N, C-alpha and C positions, 0 to 999 in steps of 0.2 A: 626100446630098452635093451635089445639084443646086442648092443655094442660090447666089444671085449674091453675089459678094464685091466690095464697092466699094473702089477704091484709096484710100489715105490718104497724105498727105504725099508726093505723087509727085515733088516737086522735090529731095528729099534722097536722096543715094546714099552709102552707107557705104563708106569707103575702108579703114578699119582699125577696131580695137575702140573707138576714141574720136574718129575724125575723119569728118566728112561734107563733101560738096562745098560745102554752103552755110555751112560754118564760116568765120569771118573769117580772112583770111590772116595768118600770123605768130603766131597764137594758139597757145600751147604746148598740146601734147596731154597731158591729165591723166586719171587714172582717173575715170570719170563717176559713181562711186558709192563709198560708204564704209559700213561696218557700224558701228552705234552700240549702246551697251549697252542691253539690254532684259532684263526679269526672266526670262521662260521661253522666249521665242521669239527669232528673230533679226530685228532691225530694220535697215533700210537707208535711207540718205538718198541720193537720186539728184539729179544736177544735169546740166542740158543747156541748149543754146541754143534748142531747139525741143521741141515736144511729142513729135514722132517721136524725137528724141534721147533723151527720157526712156524710151521703149519700149526702145531699144537698151541704155541703162544698166540698165534692169530685167532684160533678158535676160542681160546680162553678169553682174549680181549673182546671179541665179538659177542660171546655169550654174556660177558659182564655188561656190555652196553645194552643188550636186549633184556636181561632179567636180573642184573646185579649178581648178588651172591646166592640166589636161590639154588638149592642143590639140584643137580641134573644127574640122572642115572644112565648107565649104558645098557638100556633094555633092548634096543633095536639097532640095526645097521642100515646104512644107506651107501650105495656105491657112488664114488666120485672119481672120475678120470682126471689125472694130473695132465694138464695141457699147457704148452707154451714153449718158447724158444730159449728163454733165459730164466734164472731164478726169480726175478721180480715178476715177470708175466705169469709164471706158474703159481706163485703165491697169491697174487691178486685174483687170478681166475679161480683157484681153489676156494678161497674165502668167498668169492662171489657165488660160487655154487652152493656153499654152505648156507649163505644168506638166502639163496633161492629156495632151499629146502625149508627154511623157516617161513618164508613168505607164502609158499604154496601149500605146505603140509603142516605148518606150525611145529616143525621138528627142531628141537633144541639139541645142539651138538654137545658131546662130552669129550670123547676121545678120537684122536686121529688114528685110523687103522691103515694097514698096508693097501687096502682097496677102497678106502672112503672114510666114513665117520660112524661112530656109534653115539647113541643118545636116547632121547625119549620125546614123545609128543608133549607140547605145552599143556600143562594142567593148571587152570586158574586157581585151584585150591592149594597148589604147591609153589607155583611160580608167579612172581610179581613182574608184569611187563613194565619196563622203565621208559623206553623210548622206541621210536621207529628208526631203524637204520635203513636208508634208501639204497645205499650202494657202497661197495669197496672201490675206491677210485684209483686211477693210475696217476693222478696229480700228486707229485712229490713222492711217489712210491719208489723205493730202492731197497735192494738186498746187497749187502757188501760183506766181504770177509772182515772179521774183527778179532784179532788175536787168535785164540784157539777155537773160535766159532764164527757166528754170523750175527749181523745186526740188520734189522729191516725197519723202514719207516713206511707207515701206511696212513691214509686219510679215509675215514668213514664219513660218508655223506649222511647227516642226520636231519 
């Protein structure tokens, strides 16, 4: 556990599930992800104004797949190192690490932090488990610039 974790995107602080301090003022808050038709798994399209915003949108989508709209509080933090050579690899690996925390510790993510994520342990009295998510896949994964922000496509193996 003694590995050094470098901060990422330190100037963005999440205010709600869809707003960051660096979001332009007056911009309407919208869900930063949508699920799209896919043959066997669940595909999601993420949109955000920053790469870090894509991480939050991905966490929001993954949490929705795991427990739906069950409220998750930011009670504890877990470190996650951002690794990869390009934005797509970094996003897939980050979300894979978030899923690993859920699989091994039953830790539900809420917010993306500069050094990882915050959230809380799964509580069957408060959270309704919807489905098993086996992996965040590289199949069809892409992060591309899109106007003033970024768009990403991910496939979750369910």
